[in-house]
N, C-alpha and C positions, 0 to 999 in steps of 0.2 A: 910140402905136405898139403893134401887136399882138405878143404874145410868140410865140416859136416853140415848139411842143410836139413832144416825141419820145416814142415808146413805149420805156420802160425796164423794168427788172425789177420795179419797184414799181408801175408803171402809166404812164399818159399824163402826162408831167411837163414843166413849163415849163423850158426851158433858156436862155431869154433873158428880160430884163425886159420888161414891157408887160402890157397887158390880155389876158385869155383867158377862155374858157368851157370847162368840162370837166364831164362828168356824173360823179356820185359813183361809179358802177360802173367808170368808166374811170380815175379819178384815182389818184394814188399811195397804196398801202395797205401797212401793216405788220401782221404777225400774231404772236401770242404765245399759247401754250396757257394760260397762267395770267393774263395781263393783258388778253386780248381782242384786238380788231382796231381799227385806227385808220387813218383817211384824213387825210393831212396837207396836201394840196392844193399846197403849194409844193415846189420841187425844190432840190436842193443847189446847182445852178448859178444859180438865180434865187430866193434866199430873200426872204421878205417882211420888210422892214426895220422896219416900225412895229407891226404886229399879227400874232400867230400865230393860226392857226385849225386845229382838229382836230375831226373827227367820230369819236367813240369808240363802240364797240359792246361792251357787257359782257353776258355770260351770267350767270345767277345764281351768285354766289360769286366772280366775277372782279373784280379791283380796278382795273384800268386804270392803276394807278400806286401810289406809296407816299405815305403821309401826309407832307405837306410845307407849307412856306410860301415864298412868293417875294417879292421886293422890289417887284414890280409888281402891278397890278390884274389879276384874272382873272374871267371871267364864264362861266356855263354855262346851257344850256337843255335840259331833258329833252324830246326830240322823240317818243319812243316808249318805253313800258314803265315799269318801276319800278327804283329803286335806293335804296341807303342813302347818305346824305351824312354823313360823319364830319367835323365842323367844330368847331374850338376845344374839343375834348374832349366834344362832344355828338353824339348820333346822331339823324338826322331821316330819315323815310321820304319819298321823292319819287316823283312820278308824272308822266305826260305833261303837258307845258306848265308844269311848275314851273321857275322861273328862280332861279338862285343868283348873287349878287354877292359877290365876295371882294375887299375892299380889300387893298392891299399888306400883307404880313405876316400874312395869315389862314391858319391851319393847316387843311388839308382833304384829303379823298380821297373817291372814290366807290366803292361796291361794288354789283355787280349783284344784283338781288333779283327777286322775283316768279316767274312761270312761264316767261318767255322773255327774249329780248334786250331790252336797254335801250340806246337810242341817245341820246347826249349831244353837243350841239354846244358846243364850248369855244373861247373866244377870250381872248387875254391881250396886254398891252402888252409891247413889246420895248425900251422906253426903258432905256438903260443895260445891256441884257442882252448878254452874260452876266456882265459885271463886277460887277453888283449881287448876283447869285447867288441861291442856293436853299438852304434848310435842311430836312433830313429829320429831324424831331423824333421822339423816342421817345414813344410814346403807348400806354398799356395798351389803350385802346379799339381803336386801329388794329391792334395786335398780335393781339387776340382775333378780328379779322376777316381776318387774314392780309395786312394792308395797312400794316404798320409795320416800323420798323427797331429792332433791339435796342439800338443805340448811335447817338446823334445824329451826323450827318455833314453836311458841305456838298458832298460828292463824289457826284454821280450814279453814277459807276462803282462806288464803294464801296457805296452804298445798294442798287443793283440786282445786285451780284455774285452773291448766292445764287439769283437767279431766272433762268429761261431767257432767252436772248437773243431780241430781236425779229428776225423774218425779213421780208425784202422781199417784196412781192407780196400780192395779194388772197387771201382765204381760198378754199378749194375751192368754197364755195357761199355765195351771199347769200340763200338760202332763208329765208323768214320775215321778211325786212327790206323796207321800203317800196320800195327800188330793185331788189329781187331778181327 
């Protein structure tokens, strides 16, 4: 059965379960001056129960999130640009077509690098989520890159409290991006 799509503040969003096709330009977007922009694809009315998907765009220095580990597997593919991967206390430079596999409980975060935007496709299992949870670990490496918490917490609200809130809707421009 085909999902019903509606234009919402974030973008064109599925409001019923079912299959659908949506172009990245039209899909639901979130923006944050410090954390970049993110396309989440699913809507609040019709969440994906098994897998989560996000297309993140980081400018140099933007973190996209905070250093953390989750109880489920996550995987990432750099589609465009460069970024730093902070993983298990180490720093690795990534470029277009680098793939990152994070088994459950792998500490990680990405930081935009290079001269322009970095586009990362992310997916993760939702098995047992959110009951299994997430941990934002204190990491000196992550703190040096502006991607860490001063004190370990399992609360996303607590971890992200010092940062600007995400805003619904696409950025003012997609210039410089493949779908721009």
